[in-house]
C-alpha positions as CSV (number, residue, x, y, z in Angstrom):
1,M,148.0,119.0,103.1
2,L,149.9,119.0,106.4
3,E,153.1,119.6,104.3
4,V,151.4,123.0,102.3
5,K,149.5,124.6,105.7
6,S,153.2,124.7,107.3
7,S,154.5,126.3,103.8
8,A,151.7,128.8,104.3
9,V,152.5,129.3,107.6
10,N,156.5,129.9,106.6
11,G,155.6,132.1,104.0
12,A,153.2,134.4,106.4
13,K,156.0,134.8,108.9
14,D,158.4,135.6,105.8
15,L,155.8,139.1,104.7
16,K,156.0,139.8,108.1
17,Q,159.5,140.4,109.2
18,S,159.9,141.7,105.7
19,G,157.2,144.7,106.6
20,S,156.5,144.9,103.0
21,A,153.2,144.2,101.5
22,V,154.7,142.8,98.3
23,A,155.0,139.1,98.0
24,M,158.8,138.3,98.3
25,V,160.7,135.5,96.9
26,L,163.1,134.0,99.5
27,P,166.0,131.4,98.7
28,G,164.1,127.6,98.7
29,R,160.3,129.3,99.2
30,P,157.0,129.9,97.2
31,S,155.7,132.9,97.1
32,L,152.8,133.2,99.3
33,L,150.7,134.2,96.0
34,R,151.7,131.2,94.8
35,L,151.0,128.9,98.3
36,T,147.6,130.8,97.9
37,A,146.4,129.4,94.9
38,L,147.7,125.9,95.3
39,I,145.6,125.8,98.6
40,L,142.6,126.9,96.9
41,I,143.3,124.8,94.0
42,L,143.3,121.5,96.6
43,S,140.5,123.1,98.5
44,G,138.5,123.3,95.0
45,L,139.7,119.7,94.3
46,V,138.5,118.4,97.1
47,G,135.2,120.2,97.4
48,L,134.5,118.5,93.9
49,A,135.5,115.3,94.9
50,A,132.7,115.6,98.0
51,C,129.8,116.1,95.1
52,T,130.8,114.3,92.2
53,G,133.6,111.8,93.2
54,S,136.0,110.9,90.5
55,G,133.6,110.6,88.3
56,D,133.6,109.7,85.1
57,S,132.8,111.3,82.2
58,A,129.5,110.0,81.7
59,G,128.9,111.6,85.4
60,R,129.2,108.5,87.4
61,A,130.0,109.2,90.9
62,G,130.8,105.9,92.1
63,T,133.0,107.4,94.6
64,A,131.8,110.0,95.7
65,T,131.0,111.8,99.6
66,C,127.2,112.6,99.9
67,V,125.6,113.1,103.3
68,A,122.3,111.9,102.7
69,P,120.6,108.7,104.9
70,G,121.0,105.8,103.0
71,I,123.9,106.9,100.8
72,T,127.3,105.3,100.4
73,E,130.1,105.6,97.8
74,T,129.0,102.5,96.1
75,E,125.3,102.2,97.3
76,I,121.9,103.8,97.7
77,K,119.8,101.6,100.4
78,A,115.6,102.1,99.3
79,G,112.6,100.5,102.0
80,V,109.9,99.0,100.0
81,L,106.8,98.3,103.0
82,F,103.4,96.5,101.6
83,P,101.1,93.7,103.0
84,D,103.1,90.7,102.6
85,T,100.1,89.2,105.0
86,G,96.9,90.6,105.3
87,P,93.5,90.9,103.9
88,F,95.6,92.6,100.6
89,S,98.7,90.6,100.6
90,Y,97.0,88.2,98.0
91,S,96.6,91.5,95.6
92,M,100.4,92.1,96.5
93,R,102.1,89.2,96.1
94,A,104.0,90.0,92.7
95,F,105.3,93.7,94.2
96,R,108.6,92.5,95.4
97,A,109.7,90.6,92.4
98,G,108.2,93.8,89.9
99,I,111.1,96.0,92.4
100,E,113.5,93.3,91.9
101,A,113.3,92.9,88.7
102,R,113.7,96.7,87.7
103,L,116.6,97.6,89.9
104,G,118.5,94.1,88.8
105,E,118.5,95.8,85.1
106,V,119.3,99.0,86.5
107,N,122.7,97.4,89.0
108,I,123.6,95.3,85.9
109,A,124.0,98.4,84.2
110,G,125.9,100.2,87.3
111,G,123.4,101.8,89.1
112,V,122.8,105.2,89.3
113,N,125.6,107.9,89.0
114,G,127.5,104.2,89.3
115,R,126.3,103.7,92.9
116,K,123.9,100.2,93.1
117,I,120.7,100.0,94.3
118,V,119.4,97.9,97.7
119,Y,116.6,97.3,99.2
120,T,115.0,96.1,102.5
121,W,111.7,95.5,103.4
122,R,109.2,95.5,105.6
123,D,105.1,93.9,106.3
124,D,103.0,96.5,107.0
125,A,100.1,93.6,107.1
126,S,97.1,96.1,105.5
127,D,97.2,97.8,108.9
128,P,98.1,101.6,109.0
129,Q,99.1,101.3,112.4
130,V,101.6,98.5,111.8
131,N,102.7,100.6,109.0
132,L,103.6,103.3,111.0
133,T,105.8,101.0,113.3
134,A,107.9,99.5,110.3
135,A,108.1,102.9,109.0
136,R,109.9,103.8,111.7
137,E,112.0,100.8,111.9
138,L,112.7,101.4,108.2
139,I,113.9,105.2,108.6
140,Q,115.4,104.9,111.8
141,K,117.5,101.2,112.0
142,E,117.8,100.6,108.4
143,E,118.4,104.4,107.7
144,V,117.2,103.9,104.1
145,F,117.0,106.9,101.8
146,G,113.3,107.0,100.7
147,I,110.4,104.3,100.8
148,M,108.4,102.6,97.8
149,E,105.0,101.4,99.1
150,G,101.8,99.1,98.4
151,L,98.2,99.8,98.4
152,G,96.1,99.3,101.7
153,A,97.5,101.2,104.8
154,V,100.0,103.9,103.4
155,S,98.1,106.6,105.8
156,G,99.5,105.1,108.8
157,S,103.0,106.7,108.0
158,A,102.0,109.1,105.6
159,Q,102.6,112.5,108.1
160,Y,105.7,111.4,109.8
161,L,107.8,110.5,106.6
162,A,106.5,113.8,105.4
163,D,107.9,115.5,108.7
164,L,111.2,114.2,107.1
165,D,110.9,115.0,103.9
166,V,111.5,111.1,103.2
167,P,110.6,110.2,99.5
168,V,107.6,108.2,99.1
169,I,106.6,106.5,95.6
170,G,103.7,103.7,95.1
171,L,100.7,103.2,93.9
172,G,97.8,106.2,94.8
173,A,95.4,103.9,96.2
174,E,94.6,106.6,99.1
175,P,93.6,110.0,99.2
176,V,96.3,110.9,101.6
177,W,98.9,110.5,98.1
178,A,97.3,114.0,97.4
179,A,98.2,115.4,100.7
180,H,102.3,115.6,100.7
181,E,104.5,117.1,98.7
182,N,107.1,114.2,99.2
183,M,104.4,111.5,98.0
184,F,105.1,110.3,94.3
185,T,102.5,108.0,92.4
186,W,101.9,107.6,88.5
187,H,98.0,107.0,88.9
188,N,95.7,108.5,91.9
189,Y,92.7,105.9,92.3
190,T,91.3,107.5,95.4
191,L,90.7,111.6,96.8
192,A,88.6,112.3,99.4
193,A,86.3,114.3,97.4
194,G,85.1,113.8,93.5
195,S,84.9,111.5,91.4
196,S,84.5,110.2,87.7
197,T,82.1,108.6,85.6
198,V,83.9,106.1,83.9
199,W,83.4,103.2,86.4
200,G,79.4,104.1,86.2
201,D,79.4,104.6,82.4
202,F,81.0,100.7,81.3
203,I,78.3,99.8,84.0
204,R,75.5,101.0,82.1
205,G,77.1,100.6,78.7
206,T,77.0,97.2,79.8
207,G,73.3,97.1,80.6
208,G,73.3,96.8,84.2
209,T,71.2,99.1,85.7
210,R,70.5,97.9,90.0
211,A,73.8,97.7,91.7
212,A,75.7,95.8,94.6
213,V,78.4,97.4,96.3
214,V,80.1,95.4,97.9
215,D,83.2,95.5,100.1
216,V,85.8,94.2,102.1
217,A,85.9,95.6,105.6
218,L,89.5,97.3,106.1
219,N,89.8,100.8,106.9
220,D,89.1,104.6,105.7
221,A,90.8,103.9,102.5
222,V,88.3,101.5,101.7
223,Q,85.5,104.2,102.8
224,D,86.7,107.0,100.9
225,Y,86.8,104.5,97.4
226,H,83.4,103.3,98.4
227,R,82.3,106.6,98.2
228,Q,84.0,107.3,95.2
229,L,82.5,104.0,93.3
230,V,78.7,104.8,94.6
231,D,79.1,108.9,93.2
232,S,80.0,107.1,89.5
233,L,77.4,105.0,89.2
234,W,75.1,107.4,90.4
235,A,76.0,109.8,88.3
236,A,75.5,107.6,85.2
237,G,72.2,106.4,86.0
238,V,72.7,103.1,88.1
239,S,70.9,103.3,91.4
240,V,73.3,101.2,94.2
241,D,70.8,99.2,96.3
242,I,73.0,97.6,98.6
243,N,75.8,98.2,100.4
244,F,77.9,95.8,101.8
245,E,80.7,94.7,103.9
246,V,82.3,91.6,104.0
247,T,84.6,89.3,105.5
248,A,85.8,85.6,104.3
249,E,85.4,83.9,107.4
250,T,82.0,85.6,108.8
251,T,79.7,86.9,105.8
252,G,76.8,84.4,105.5
253,F,77.4,84.7,101.5
254,G,74.3,82.3,100.4
255,A,72.1,85.3,102.5
256,L,73.5,87.4,100.8
257,A,72.9,86.2,97.6
258,R,69.2,85.9,98.7
259,Q,68.8,89.8,99.2
260,M,71.1,90.3,95.9
261,K,68.0,88.1,94.1
262,A,65.1,89.7,96.1
263,A,66.6,93.2,95.0
264,N,67.3,92.7,91.0
265,I,70.7,93.3,91.6
266,D,72.1,92.9,88.5
267,T,75.9,94.2,88.5
268,I,78.6,93.5,91.6
269,T,81.1,96.1,92.0
270,G,83.2,97.6,94.6
271,V,87.0,96.6,96.9
272,V,86.5,92.8,96.6
273,T,89.7,90.6,97.5
274,P,89.8,87.8,95.2
275,D,89.4,84.9,98.6
276,V,86.0,86.5,99.1
277,L,84.6,86.7,95.6
278,A,85.3,83.4,95.1
279,Q,82.8,82.7,98.0
280,I,80.7,85.1,96.3
281,L,80.3,84.6,93.1
282,P,79.0,80.8,93.5
283,A,76.6,81.8,96.1
284,V,75.1,84.5,93.6
285,R,74.9,81.6,90.9
286,A,73.0,79.5,92.9
287,A,70.5,82.2,94.0
288,G,69.9,82.6,90.4
289,V,70.9,86.4,90.3
290,N,70.9,87.7,86.7
291,L,74.7,89.5,86.8
292,R,75.2,92.0,83.8
293,T,78.4,93.0,85.3
294,V,80.7,92.5,88.1
295,L,83.4,95.1,88.1
296,L,86.8,94.7,90.2
297,S,89.4,96.9,91.1
298,L,91.8,93.9,91.7
299,G,92.4,90.8,90.2
300,Y,94.2,91.0,87.2
301,D,96.7,88.8,87.8
302,R,97.0,85.4,84.9
303,D,98.1,82.9,88.2
304,L,95.1,83.6,89.7
305,L,93.2,82.1,86.7
306,K,95.1,78.9,87.2
307,K,93.3,78.7,90.9
308,L,89.8,80.4,90.1
309,G,89.2,81.1,86.6
310,P,86.2,78.9,86.1
311,V,84.9,81.0,89.5
312,L,85.7,84.1,87.8
313,A,84.1,83.7,84.3
314,G,82.4,86.9,83.0
315,T,84.6,88.8,85.6
316,S,85.6,92.4,84.5
317,I,88.9,94.5,86.3
318,Y,90.2,97.9,85.2
319,I,93.6,98.8,85.1
320,S,96.1,101.6,85.4
321,F,98.6,99.8,82.8
322,L,98.7,98.9,79.2
323,P,97.6,95.1,79.3
324,F,99.9,92.5,79.0
325,E,97.9,91.0,76.0
326,L,98.8,93.7,73.9
327,N,102.5,92.3,74.2
328,T,104.4,96.2,73.9
329,P,108.0,95.8,74.2
330,A,107.6,97.1,77.1
331,H,106.1,94.7,79.0
332,Q,109.1,92.2,76.9
333,R,111.3,94.0,78.8
334,L,109.6,94.0,82.1
335,L,109.0,90.2,81.6
336,T,112.5,89.9,80.7
337,A,114.1,91.2,83.8
338,M,111.6,89.4,86.1
339,A,112.6,86.3,84.6
340,R,116.5,87.4,84.9
341,Y,116.7,89.2,88.4
342,S,113.1,88.2,90.8
343,S,112.4,84.2,91.7
344,Q,109.7,85.2,93.8
345,S,106.7,84.9,90.7
346,E,105.3,81.7,89.0
347,A,103.6,83.8,87.4
348,P,105.1,87.8,86.3
349,E,102.0,88.7,84.7
350,Q,100.3,90.0,87.8
351,E,99.1,93.6,88.4
352,S,101.1,93.8,91.5
353,A,104.4,92.8,89.6
354,V,103.7,95.9,87.2
355,F,103.7,98.1,90.7
356,G,106.5,97.0,92.1
357,W,108.1,97.8,88.8
358,L,106.7,101.2,87.9
359,S,107.1,102.0,92.0
360,A,111.0,101.2,91.4
361,D,110.9,102.9,87.9
362,L,109.9,105.7,89.4
363,F,112.1,105.6,92.5
364,L,115.0,106.0,90.0
365,R,113.9,108.8,87.9
366,G,113.9,110.5,91.1
367,L,117.0,109.5,92.1
368,Q,118.2,110.8,88.6
369,A,116.3,114.2,89.0
370,G,118.2,114.6,92.2
371,G,121.8,115.0,90.6
372,A,125.2,113.1,91.6
373,C,125.3,113.6,95.0
374,P,121.2,113.4,95.6
375,N,119.6,114.6,99.1
376,R,115.9,113.8,100.0
377,Q,115.4,117.4,98.8
378,S,116.6,117.2,95.8
379,F,115.2,114.3,95.0
380,I,111.5,115.5,95.8
381,Q,112.1,119.1,93.6
382,G,114.0,117.2,90.8
383,L,110.9,114.7,90.3
384,R,108.3,116.9,90.9
385,A,109.8,119.0,87.4
386,V,109.4,116.0,85.7
387,H,106.6,116.7,83.1
388,D,106.2,113.3,80.8
389,Y,107.1,110.4,83.2
390,G,105.9,107.2,80.9
391,G,106.5,104.6,83.5
392,A,109.2,102.7,81.0
393,G,106.5,102.3,78.9
394,L,103.3,100.8,80.7
395,L,101.1,103.6,81.0
396,P,99.0,105.2,78.9
397,A,99.7,108.4,78.7
398,P,102.9,110.7,79.9
399,V,102.4,111.8,83.6
400,D,103.4,115.4,84.3
401,L,104.6,114.9,88.1
402,A,104.4,118.6,88.4
403,K,100.7,118.6,88.1
404,N,99.0,115.5,88.5
405,R,99.3,115.7,92.6
406,G,95.5,116.0,94.3
407,Q,93.9,115.2,90.6
408,L,92.3,112.5,90.2
409,T,93.0,110.1,87.5
410,D,90.0,108.8,85.2
411,C,91.5,106.9,82.5
412,Y,91.5,102.9,82.6
413,Y,91.9,99.9,80.7
414,F,88.4,97.4,80.9
415,V,89.7,93.8,80.9
416,R,87.1,90.4,81.1
417,V,87.8,87.0,82.3
418,S,86.5,84.7,79.0
419,D,83.7,82.5,79.7
420,D,86.5,79.7,80.0
421,G,88.0,81.2,82.8
422,R,91.4,80.7,81.2
423,Q,92.5,84.4,79.9
424,F,92.1,88.0,80.7
425,V,90.6,89.4,77.0
426,P,91.0,93.5,77.0
427,L,87.7,95.3,75.9
428,Q,89.7,98.0,74.3
429,S,92.7,99.1,72.3
430,A,93.2,102.2,74.4
431,A,92.2,103.5,77.4
432,R,88.9,104.7,78.7
433,C,88.4,107.6,80.1
434,G,85.8,109.4,82.1
435,N,84.5,113.0,83.6
436,L,85.7,113.9,86.9
437,I,82.7,114.9,89.4
438,N,83.2,117.4,91.3
């Protein structure tokens, strides 16, 4: 380039000395028009390389120089933020394993536009304040491009990440997922207002009439979900006679069970973690409570059956994806990838593994939608324009990401723990949906 620049200067001097507006060809010197054309061509090639690198015909950009946090010529760095400790940790045990499986699968095939996807992670301990601190570390210290989040405390960092236009992908278990354009989920479990009849209809269909709604005492997100669940039960004609917040360490479960007996409770539902449920159900049975239904939002985990199967016998759980028991090609693909690329989970058939897999899959879809040289804005705009996200075949129906923000998703698969506590039994072959309640 220095030689080209020198020739251009000499050519300009020649023109000035000639006093003519027409380029003159002097012996041994290129014309100004030819020099200008050469400079423009070289500049164009440099600009093209900056945007797309020396990619191949498939659009790979392995040598591109893109100006965006977390992106180098060979890698894209993501952040993972989830409760590895704290009240929700048991329900998120396989979250990282699912992410590793999906990223391992794409990386062995060459990555996205020639870049491998790597990640670094932080534990938010189900605490919103810890979540915010950890998110700042991922952005400021680790310089990640975007973040995949677990459940329980996302509200802590939501505004901070939105202010920076950082893409956030994960399970929409809190109302805050509907508040920001940069946050993407395949399933909105909870909104700040409104509900669905889907949970109440299920309980009513099993003969439930009087419910105790029992929640782990955590944060505002649980309270929002509690309100939503109570509204669903009342709409279906199921009375809510007991509302109770519990902890594994301090709650007197025997006294709670006797209270349920006195109130003729026949249904237990709410946000209850497995360690708490393992104390509630034996106490309830010992008190002689005649239960028709125990309906939970967490606990679809074959490894859990090995430890608590007999205790959980007869319990129903609702999930937002196709049950493993259907054994579709999508399930086989996930399980194969987990066996090859992740070693964290002894039993891969876990709800949290699917959450991790879908989080990574949706993150990859955003990178593809963002172009050969993605930045945070192109990622967000491109992913928001996706109308047919299918979750790699694991979702009951394609999701329109242009429209699902702020819309409660009310279609679920319901599974039941068998009477011997050894397996999950799907209760229908298709997802069951309710009617929205305003």
